[in-house]
N, C-alpha and C positions, 0 to 999 in steps of 0.2 A: 494532345501535345505533351511531351515529356520535358519538363523544365527543371534543370539541375543547376544549383548554385553552389559555389564554394569549392571548385576543383583545386584551387590554390591552397586550401586548408589541409589537403592530404600531404603525407610525407612524400619525398621525391619518388621512391620506388612505387608506392601506392598510386601516385599521380600517373606514372607511366603505364602501370597495369590498368588503371581506370580508363585511360585514353584508348588502349587496345581493346578493352571490353566494350566500350561505347561504340567503337568502329565496327566491331563484330555484330553488335546489336543492330546498328543502323543498316548494315548490309543484309541482315536476316529479316529486318522489318522495314522495308522501303516505304511503306505507307504511313509510318509513324513520324511525325514531326518532332524534332529534338532541338532544344536550346540549352547551351552550356555556358555558364558564366565563370570567369576566372580573372585574376590579376594577370596582366600581360607578361611580366618577367617570369613569373612562376610557370606559366604555360610554355613560354619559349625555352626555358631551361630543360624541359623534358626531351627536346630534340624530336618530338613526335607531333603529328598534326591530326586534328579531328577531321574525319571525312564528312563534313557538313556542307551545306549549300552556299554559305556566305559567312563572313566574319565582320563584326562591327567593333570598332574601338571607341569607347566613350572618353572623350577628352576631358581634361581637368577644367574646372570652372575658373575663370579669371575674375579679378576684382571688379572690373567694369560690369560683367554679367551679374555679379552679386548685387551691385547697386541698382542696376536696371530691374532686376527681378523683385527686389524689395520695394522699389519705387512703383512697380506695377500694382501694388496693393493699395496705393493711394493714402488717404489720411489714416486708415486703420493701423498702418505701420510707420507713421511719420516720425515717431520718436526713435525707432530703430534706424530709419533712414538718416536722421540727424546724427545719431551715434556713429554710423558708418562714415559720415562726412568728416567727423572729428578724429577718428581713431583708425589709423592705417593698420595697426596690428589686428584689430577686430575684423577689418575687411579681409585681411589675409587668412585669418582663422576661419571665417565663414565661407571661404572657398571649399571647405570640406562640407559635402552635402548634409552629413548628419548634424554638424554644428549649426549650419544654416537653418535646417528644419527645426531644431530645438529652440534657437533664438526666435524664430517666427512664432513658435507655439507660446513662448513666454510673453512676447509683446502682444500677441493676439488676445491673451487672457487679461490684458489691461495693466500688466506690470511694466515698469520702466527701470530695470536695474542698471546700475552704472558699472559696466564690465571693466572700464578703464581703471577703476579704483583698485582693482586687484592685479597683482603681478602675474597671476596665472589665470588668463582669461578663459581658457578651456574649462578649468575647474569651476569658475564663476558661472559659466553658461550651464554646466551640468547641475550645479547647486540651485540656480534659479529655476531650471526646468523641473527638478524634483520637488522643490518647495511649492511651485505653482500647481503641479499635479496633485500633491497631497492636499492643498487647500481646496482643490476642485472636487475632492471626494465627498460624497454625501454624508450627512450627519448619521452617525451610527456605525460608520465604517472606521475601523481602527487603523490609522496610518502611522503608528508609533514605531517602536524599535524593531518590530518583527521584520519589516522590509530590509532594514540594514543587516539584521542578523541572518536572514535568508541569503542575502548577497554574500555575506562573509562565509557562510557554509558552502555555497556553490564555488566560491573562489578557492577556499581551502581544499575542497575535494576535486578541483579542476573539472567542474561540470558547468553546463549551460542550462540544462533542463532540471526542473524539480517537480515531483508529483505531490500535490498538497495532501493526498491521502497518506503518503509515506513520510512527509517532511518532519513531523514530530519525532519519529524514530531515527531517521537518517541524519538529522541535525541535532540530536540530543548531545549537549555538552558532556564531556567525560565526568565532570564533577557531580552530575545527576545520575550517573550510571547505577550506583548502589541503591539509591532511593527508588528508581524506576524498577530495578530488579526485585527489591523487597516487596513493593506494592503489587507487581505483576504476579509473583509467586503466591502472595497471600490471597489475591483475588482468584487465582486458579484453584487454590485449596478450597476457598469458600464456594466457588462456582459448582464444585462437585459435592462437597460435604454437606452444605446447607439443604439442598433439595432432598438428598438421601436421608438426612436426619429428620426433616419435617415429615416425609412420607412414612418412615419406619415408626417414628414416635406416635403419630396420629393413628396409624393402623394398629399398633400394639395397644394403645390406650383404649381404643374403641372395639377391640376384638373381644369375643366372648371368652369367658373364663375357661382356661385349659391348663394342663400341666406345663406347657411350653410358653405360657404368656410371660412369666417372669424372665425367662431366658431371652425372649424377643425384646423385652423392655431394656435389658442390659445391652443387647446388640444394637439397639437404636442409638446408643452413644458410641460404642466401639467400632461398628462397621463404617459409619460415615467418616470417622477419623482415619481409618485404614484407607478408604477410597480417596479421601482428601490428600493423604500423604502420597499415594500413588500419583495423583494429579500433580502434586508439587514436584515429584521426581520427573514426570513427563515434561512439565513446563521448564524445569531447570536445563534440560538438554536442548531445548529449542528456543530459549528465550531471546538469544541474539542471532537467530537465523535471519536471512534477508527478508525485508518487508515486501512481499509479492502477492499477486492475485492468485486465486485458485479457481479451478473449473471442475464442475461435477456433472457427469453424464447420468441423468436419472434412469434413462432407458437401459444403458449398459449395466448400471449398478443393480437395477431390478432383475436383469437376466442372471447376473452372478449370484444375487441373493437367492433367487428361486432354485438355481442349480445346487448351491451349497445346502439350502434348507431341505431339499428333498433327500439328499444323501444323509444328512444328520437324522432326519425323521425316520428313515428306513432303518438305520442302525439302532436308534432308540426303540423303535417298535419291536424289532426282533429280540433285542436283549431284554426289554421290559416284559414282554409277554412270556418269554422263556423262563425268566426268573420267578415271575409270579405264579405261573402254572406249575412249576416244579417245587414251589414253596421255599426256594432259596432266598427269596426277597426278605423274609422275616428274620434272618440270622445275620451274622457279621458280614457275610458275603454280600448281602443286600445293601448294607451301608456303604461298602466299598464300591459296588456297582453304581449306586446312586451318586456318589461323589464323582465317579468317572463320567456318568451321563450328564451331570451338571456342567462339568468342564467341556464336554463335547457339545453341549447345547449352546455354550457361549462362543464356540468356534466360528460360526458365520459372522458374529459381531466382531471378533478379533480380526478376522480377515478384512472386514470393512473398516477397520480403525483408520485406515488412510486411503480411502477410495477416491478422494479428490486429487486432482492433478495440479501440482505446483507449476506456475508459469515462469518463464524466464524473467529475471529481475529487470532486464532492459526493455521488456515489453510494457508499454504504457497503456493505461485504461482508456476507454473511448470517451470518457467524460470525467470531470471532477466529481468525486463521490462514487464513481462506478466500481472502483476496486473494493470499497467498503461494502457495497451492495453484493458483489460477488462472494465476498467472505461470509456475509450473513447467509446468503443462499446456500453456500457449501456447508456451513455449520448446521443449518436447520435440516438440509436434505439428508446428510449422513446421520444425524441424530435420529431422524425418523426411521431410516432404514435399519439402523442398528437396534433401535427399540423394537421394531417389528420382528427382526430376526431373533433377538434374545427372548422376546415374549413368547413367540410361537414354539421355539424349541424347548425352552424351560417348562412351559405349560404342558407340553407333550411328555417330557420326562417325568414330571410330577404326576401327570394323569396315569401313566402306565404303572406307577408304583403306589397309586392312591390307596389300594387295598392292603398294602404292606404296613405292618405296625410301625416299623422303623421310620416310615415316611409320614404316616397319619399323625403320629405323636409329635413330630417336629414341625408340622404346619399349623398356623393359626387359622388360615382360611382355606378355601377350595384351591385346587391347582391354578385356576384362572386368576385368582387374586394374589396368591402367594408369590407368583412370578414377579410382581411389581417390586418386591424387595431388591431384586437383582437388576431389573431392567433400567431403572432410573440412573443409578451411578454409572453403569456400563455405557449408556447412551451419552451421558454428559462427558465422560472421558473421551469417547470417540469424537464428540463435538469439539472438545478442546484441541484435539490433534488435527482437525480439519478446518482450521480457521478461527476457532474460538479463542485460542491463546493469542493469536495475532491481533484479534479485535481487542482483547483485554490489554495487551501491551500498548497498542496504539492509543487506546483511551487513557491509560495512565500516563504515558509520555506526553500526550496532548495537555492533560491537566497540569503537569509539571511545567511544561513550556509556556502555557498560557499564564500561569501564575507568575512566572519569571519575566513575562513580557516578550518572549521570543516567538510567540504564535498568537494570532489575533483571536480575541474572545468570540466575536461574531465572524468566524472565519469565512463563511460563504459570502456574506455581505462585503467583507473587506477584500477578499480576493476578486470579487466581481467588480468592485469599484477601482481597484488597482489595475484591472484589465481595461475598464472603461476609459480611464485617463491615460492609457497607453504606457504605464510604467511596466506592466507585465503583458506578455503576448501569449495567447493560448496555442498549445501544440497538442491537439487531441485532449487527453486527460491530464496533460502536463502544462506547465507554464515556464516561461523564461523571461528575463528582463529584455526590454526593447533593444538594448545594445549592450555588449560587454563593457563598454565604457561607463554606462549607467550602473551596471552591477558593481564594477570596481570602485566607482565613486562612493556608492552607498556602503560598500564593505569597509571603506576607510573611515566612515562616520561612527563606527562602533569599535570600542577597544576589544581585542580578542583575548586579553589577559584573563585567564581563569575559565575561558569558555571552551577552548580547544586544547588538545586534540579532541575531536568528536568521538563518540562511542563507535568502535569498530564492529561492523557486522560481518558475518561470514559470507561475504559476496564480493565480487570484483566490480567496483564502480566504473562505469564507462567514462573515460576522460573526454575532454572536448576534442 
């Protein structure tokens, strides 16, 4: 059965087009049962009718039905029943099904708020419901300012759903933009530079004595800084890209990897053997050819630099935390493939020239070990461009938001508890507030001064 709610929430033209599309679907799929819900006036305004088997109109609740319904609960809601008997405005307000359900939830939890004490009874019911739900959250769950801040972010961006995996980036206040950017760029620099520095320094220190050892020791400091600066530039261009998931096809990437690898190895083999056999590898031409072959050897890795597929920002993950897992999988997969491609092709290039003096004097180790000098930073830069940067950015933004109180410290526990007490409702890997009224009430509980506008990402956010 296909159950569709909210036809009235579409714009007038879209509403008419939707009715036509539904009628076409029903005629093409007579065996499929269809239910469509809409407010009556918005449906009638279209001038079109849905070709369904029946129509049902849900009548409004009257005050007598409210009293009878609350009375059917017996002593458990006796306090609410007494309040209804004294307060005609409350009876009228609880004719709204949402308000009735929230009031029942509050009184069922043992609270007995005096809604008549407030001039705005609807706001009082919302406040009592939210306070009751927050008190019901288990110990260890943070029910502080983050719920109100998330509601403010959704309201400001005219959204109903939020993905917890993206929330620290999408709801980052503009006043924290510079701090988040600096931290992310610094971490991207260190992510590439530190592994390269450690590998080069350790290999150079423990290498046997040779004329090139001192050169490699100096390169242990210079090269990581160069690669780190490259990572900084790569990160700067993508730092405020939309926070989205990535998908990597290992089988397809392996096929591309093998095809490119064979082509590069063939060229390297022909050039290397020709230069060595002719003796040209020992002169200036050999140095130039070696430089060319080194660049050629990195070609498969460069082509793999963005092998992962960026998904649509509107596509939500299948579970909370699922997007982070996909980013980690993409980062690790591409890093491994790039490492393999770089290692094989570079080792082959060095191997073909191993007998040439211009190469043997410049290598500390055998071709198989010397390739690691170039493999590690290349693989880490590729990892950075295939989800690594997004992971770093999300981590830094989450630390900033958590410290400011705008994101829960124990976010998994807090999100689960907010869902358990029905403040939040799951939508696959996203969450939304139980009702827009609850979202709007919470958003008014926090001052937006100095918090927004939020950092603008290079994406089009979907409006409600």
